[in-house]
C-alpha angles and dihedrals in degrees: 000000000000122000122211109249114240132194091257093052092053095036111150091002093298132129124203103245088215088070094058113101116248133214117225109220124209088259092058092251119135121230122189109253093231129043139179114252115218103200107116094198092238093293107072116075124235090245092054090050091051089052089050090053092053091046092049092050091051089050093052109269116140101171119079124180112208137167136191093233092060087074095219106090094109090056092045088050089059089049092049090049089055091047092053091044088055090063106271107132118232088234089063093059129082110205123184129187134172139219113237128233097258091055101060095116108105096244090047093053090057092046093047092051092050090050091051090050092050092047093046090045092232136134094214141006121232091215135013122189138194095237098210129002091232123081089216120133130204129178120256114269094016123152126247095268095060115120132179114231087222095053116139136181124249107294110187098207089053092048092051091053086056090046092051088057089050089054089050089057089058091049090052092050093240091117129029099198135015129205149168133250135198091011132148132220095257092051094045092050089060093046092050090049094053107027122107089199112037121223111269093202142008116214111211142157108272130166136130093277093047110036099156092208096180095050091040092055093041095057094043092049089053095051094257119134116227115227112195122215123190089028091167095045092267097268092184099044117139120276091249088066096054127096130173095251094057118122131200120230093198088061095048112121092227092053091046092051093049090047091053091049091055097037092238139117117273089241090061090053088057090050093048091049092050095051094043092047090056107258128112111238120207105196120180124218132154090199112095091208091058093041089056094043092054093050092043089052094062094054097037129084109319128235113264122251088252092053090049089053091049092052091046087059092056096073109130097171085240108162109193101181098059099165098222091161090067096061113121106209142024122275096031129133123222090248087073089074093058105050092232092175092059095256132090108263108250124237 
């Protein structure tokens, strides 16, 4: 599955995209098994992210994970236009975007998608996700205590109205696949029961300290590909997403030891583990050296079975992106968003 990287394959800091592992979706489409995330964590400018996209495409990335709420799709659209003008065919690219929480009304879903397409300078998206299952808005750069006065819990009937609009986007040819993000098993069971078009993917936090084995196995057993955000433990996440009990997988002694054995950065160990385990990581970096190292890692020498077992044992159930700003009433804990008792948290 993994080729050994040679000097020719990485000549000039470039990787042949044909060497990158692919995920086969339920539709038969192929999605590159690593992508470049484009959320700058409130500290990387839109222009810097656009430059990262162009650098990543030169290096060999073909999968780019975007979202309207990141506020940078117009800049990324300029970058993608340059990438395509350089000779990369649109069909070689896998572009994802997401509808934000304040655009869950069916007519707004359609409008938001069209806006993302215009900003990204594309005729279609390969994948469009419902970013969060809650229609709860918070202002950019807010702190963890921010709450919208209109916040609501997950209401399945409302979500399915949103999902029906997502299905309409597929019918119109504006989107090739649709998916979910930040979901739980109880919520997904209901969606799978009622959807006409099943989710192709579920985007979820996944890293060695937060492996979500039950949800991971659930989505895969239902033909849904897991895409993993924060695959390095999101070391540059906003302050609102930090709590004292957080841990860092790239500082874990086991990860450090495996990295030393392979002569690679600890971050690359996390990327290798993710791809070999069966998820699609979407790390962000604005540093071309790191962008290249992450892609090289997925085609270089694989982790051994023993190393994979050692990393599997590191799971601390340490969720880093807790989503406190999406809570809908006073006195709640962030766990209420994630149905930790196996049932959807009631209103």
